N, C-alpha and C positions, 0 to 999 in steps of 0.2 A: 453568683449562680454558675453551675457547671455547664459544660457544653452539651449536656444531655438533651437540651431543648431542641437540638437539630441533629439530623443524620445526613450522610452523604450518599447520593445516588450516583453510581458510576456507569450507568447505562442510560440510553435514550428513553425518554418517557413514552415515546410512540412506538418505535420499532425494536427496542431492546438492544440495539447495537452498543458496543463499548467504544465505538469509533467516534468519540466526541472530543471537541477541541474548544478551549477557552478563547473567546473572540472579543469580549467586551469586559474590561476589568474595572469594576466599580469599587471593590474593596469591602472591608468589613463595616457593617452598618447595624445600628440598633433596630430591633423589630418595631415597626410603626404602630401607632395607636396605644402604646403602653405608657400612658401619661401617669404622672405621680402627683400626689397632693403636697409633697414637701420637696424642696430643692435638693436636699441631701439624701433623699430616699433612694436606695440603690438595688431594689430586688430584681428588676428586669433589664439590667444594663448589659447583658451578654451581647457581644458583637457577633454577627453571623455574616459570612461572605455573601455578596450579592452579585457575583460575576455571572455573565451570560456565556453559555456553551452552545456550540453548533454541532449537530449530528452530520457527519460527513456522508452518511448513508441515506438518510431520508430528509435532511435539511431542517429538521425541527430545531427551534431555538428555545433554550430552557435554563433554569437554575438547577444546580445539582445539590445545593445545600437546602435541605427540606426542614423547616421549623415544625416541631410537634404541633399538629392542628389543635389539640386541646389547649395548648398555651396560646396559640395564634388567635383563636376565636373567643377566648375567655374575655368577658367584659367588652365585647365588640360594640363599637359606638355608632357605626354608620347606619343610617336609615334612609331607604329610598325616598320616602315621602318628604324628606327635608330638602330634596333636590328637585325644584320645579321643572328644570330642563329634562331630568330623567323621567319624571312622571308624565310629562308631555310626550316624550319619546315613546313610552310604553303604550300610550293611547294610539299612536300611529303604528306601533309594532303590532298590536292586536288587529287594527284595521287592515293592515297589509296581509296578515295571515288569514283573516277571514275572507278577504278579497281573492287571495290566491287559491284557497281550498274550496270555498263556496259550499259544496253539496253536503259534506258530512259534519259540519261544525255546529249546527244550530243548538243541539242539546247535549253535546258530547262531554266526556269526562276529561278534565284538564289537571295535569300534575305539574307543579312548578318546583324545580329543584333549586335550592338556594333562594327561597322565596322572600327572605328578609321580612319586612313588616307587612307583606301581602299586597303591596300596591298593584302589581301586575295582575294578580288573581282577582282583585277587586274590579279591575277593568273588564276582565273576562266575565265576571258575574254581572256587571252592568250591561254586557252584550248578550245576556240571555243564558249563560252557562250556569246551571243549577248545581252541578256536581264539580266541586273544585277542591284541590288538596295541595297544601304547601309543605315543603320539607326544608328545614334549616337547622343547623347545629347550634346556632347562637340562641341559647335557651331563653334568655330574657326577651329578646325580640320576637322569638317564636310564640311565647306566651302572650305577648302584647297583641300579635296578629290574631291568635285564637280568641282572645278576649274581645276583639273587634269583629268577630264573625267570620274570620278566614281560618278554617281548620288547618293547623300547622303542626306537623310532627317534629319535635325538637331533637332530631338525630341526623347523623351522617347517612346519606343515601348509599345503600349497597344492595347486593343481590338478595340477601335474606329479607331486607325490608321491602324490596320490590315484589318478592313472592307474597308477603303478607298483604301488601296493597292490592295485588292482583286477586288474591283470594277473597278479600273483603269487598272490593269495588269493581273488579273486572279490569280489562285492559283499557288503556287511555287512548282517546282519539288524538289528544295533543299532549306532548311532553315538552316543557320549556326548561332551559338551563342557561340563563343569561349571566355572563361574566362569572361562570362557574368553572368551565374547563381550564381556565387559567389557574384556578386554585387547587386543582386536583393532582395528587401525586400518582395515584394508581388509576390511570386512564382506562385500563381494561375493565376494572371493577365497575366503574360508573357507566361506561358505554354498554357493557353486557347487561347491566341492570336496567338501563333505559330500553334496550332492545327487548328485554323480557316483558316489560309492561306496555310496550307500544303495540296498538292494534295493527293488524295486517295492512290496513289502508290509512294508518295514522301518520302524522307528521311530528318529527322531533325538530324543534326550532331552538337554536342557540345563538348567542352573541358573544363575540370575543374581540378584544383589542386587536387591531390588524397590524402585523409586522411591518408592512410597507409604510404605514403612517408613522410608526415608532421610529423607523430609520430616517425617512425623509424629513420629518418635523423635529427630529432629535428629542423625542418624548421621554427624556430621562425620568420625568415625574411619574410615569406609569410603571416604573420598575421598582418593586419592593417585594418583600418576602411572601406576601399573600399571592403574588403572581408568579407561579412556578413556570409558566409557559408563555411564549410569545408567538402567535400563530400566523401561519401562511396557509393559503387554500391548497396549494400543491401537497404540502405535508399531510394535511387533513384528508385529502382525497385518497392518498395511498393508504392511510390508516383505516378509513371507513370501508374501503374495498376489501380489506382483510377481514372485516367484521360482517361481510355480506350486507352492508348498508351502502347507500349512495346519496351523494349531495345532489339535490335537484334544483336548487335556486340559491342565489347569493345576492344580498343587498348591502351595498356600502353606505355608511352614513358617518357624519362628523362627530358623533358622540364620543366624549372623552378623548378627543384628539384624532379619532378615526377608528371605526370598528367595522366588522362584517357580521351580518345576520345570515346564518345558513339554515336551509330547510333540508332535512334528511328523511329518507323513507327506507323501508326494507328493500333489498335489491330486487329489481323487477316489479316494483310497486306500480300503482296506477298513474302516477304523475310523470309526465315526460321531463327530461332534463332540459332546463331552460338555457338560452344562449348566454346568460350571465356567467355561468360556470366556466365555459370555454374562454370567454372574454377576459375574465380575471386571471385565469391560468396563463393565457397568452401574455398578458401584461406583466405578470410576475417573471416570466421567462425573459421577456424583453428588458426589464429593469434589473435583472439578475438578483432579485430579492432573495433567492434561495442559494446564493453563492457565499461562501465564507468571506470572500474579499469585500462584499458589501457591509458585512458586520465589522470587519477590521477597519474599514474606512469610517464607519459610524463611531468606533472607539476613538479614533484620532480626532474626529470632529468634536466629540464631547470634551476631550482634553483641551482643545483650543478654546471652547466656551469657558471652561474652568479658568484657564489662564487670563482670559479677557475680563471675566467677572471679578476676579481677585484684584486685577490692576485697577478696575473701575472703583471698587470699594476702597482700596488703599488710597487712591487719589482723593476721594470724598472725605475720608477720615482725616487726611492731612490738612484738609480745608475746614476741619472741625464741624462737619455736617452731621446732623443727627439722623441715624438710619435705623429703621425698624423693618420687620417682615409682616406680610399680610397673608393669612391663611395657614391654619395649623392642620391642614389636610394630610393624608397619609404620604403624599408626595413630598411634603416638607422635610420629613426625616431623611429621605434619600438625597434630596437636593442639598441640604445643609451639610450632610456628612461627605458626600462626594466632592462638593466644592470646598470643603473645609473652611467654612466662613462663620462658624458659631461665635467667634470672638469679634466679628466685624459688624455686628448690629446689636441693638439694645434689647429687643424683645419682639414677640409676635402678637399681632392683634387678630381677632377672629369674631365672626358674628355668632358662632355656636356657643351658647351659654354654658353648655356642659363642659367645655374646655377652659372656661375662664378661671384664672388664678391657679391653673395647674401647670406642670412643667413637662416639657417635651422629653421623649425617650433619649437616653444617652447624654445629650448635652445640657439637659435641664434648663432650657430657656423658657421663661415664664410667658404664659398666654394671657392677654388682657382684652377687655372690651374695646371696640374700635374707637370709642370716644377718647381714649388715651392719646391717640396720635395728635388730637387737637389740643388737649391739655398740655402736652409736652412740646408742641410746635415742632413735630418731626419734619425734617427736610426731604427725606427720601424713603420710599416704601418698596421693598423687594417683594414682588408678587410670587409667593410660593404656590398658591392655588391657581396654577397656570391656566387651567381650563376656564376659569371664571374671570380672567383678567379684564375683559371688556365690561362685564357686569360690575366688577369692583370699582373700576375707574368711573363708570357712569354713576354709581351710587355715592361716590365720594368726590363729586365735582367741587365741593366746598374745600377739600384738601388742595386741589389744583389751584383754585381761585386764591388761596392764601399763600401760593408760591411753592407748594409741595410738588414733588415729582415722583412718578412711579418708575420702577426698574423692571422691565420685562426681560425674562431670561431666554425664552425660546420663540422662534427658531434661532434668534440671535440676540445679543445684548442690545437693549433699546431703552433709552430714557425718554419717558413721555411726560 
């Protein structure tokens, strides 16, 4: 396949500066989620760089190699409803938003951008919202949501679509976009479109993986081609100010290793700016999250983890130990390729039936049902689904009781 599946963006995604610098070198990696049915099938094996760049002007951290979204989201397999932790999080998410806004929410219009299978909108519906609308470019998942009673437009959200929605439904009291800003190349297009449909007293609520957590916890597993940006509050604040929007509240939570939920209103709107905004901005300055030196240190720390993991696996293989991986999540593609360990374990097991007996992108490692680790008497399991490590270990106590051990990678190599 030709390299036409990606383009290179030579300017900052937020401030348009060309003053950007490579700070974390991950190297070329296959695009995640492109599983194949045959080991020797090769249609989607183009390697795309996955290096992180730092804007010296506004401090935004980003990828500059942008995979064609039509290729990226084709046959997308992730569904929110399959993740009980995420579903529970969204219940609290709606509860927090309702508690914060109180007055205008009861029967308002809600638009969810990147709505996936409609899990979040279903929760809004259960809380009395009769007018809800989802937008998601993954056509099969969007159709499934619509079939289940959550009207979903199977398109990318842009200004033209926002005008059509506004004309048909009026402006929205609430616009949500969770884990969407990380996926967007043209930040201006989506932000201007959100601003266009947001009621003058409305709230735009979004969630993103938080850069501070990525650095402090060495969350390499959150870095893949779908995530074009790695966000800090200070970079966001500068950006929204230019758009005549303002961040009025920030909530930190541990989801996916650590994220922030931000509430945004039109500049000068009716909500006061909460203390949380200044507290997090002050903390970022104190910890130097928005300095290139912090990212360069992160790069060195990842290299150290890579060296230690390879030494650990080499030692186990010399002892003739059987090693497999657990979790064919999107993070697995990044981890396997960055650590260069595809030849150091036998296969991957996963609970997701849709991935069973398929082969991972690039390295073509087969994915099996979890029962295989018992049939083959595996000695060690590398946990690639890092966010679910505790759940995986709790669910497979039988594996431990039979003498098997788990290998956790982050924040440091640990054999459990």
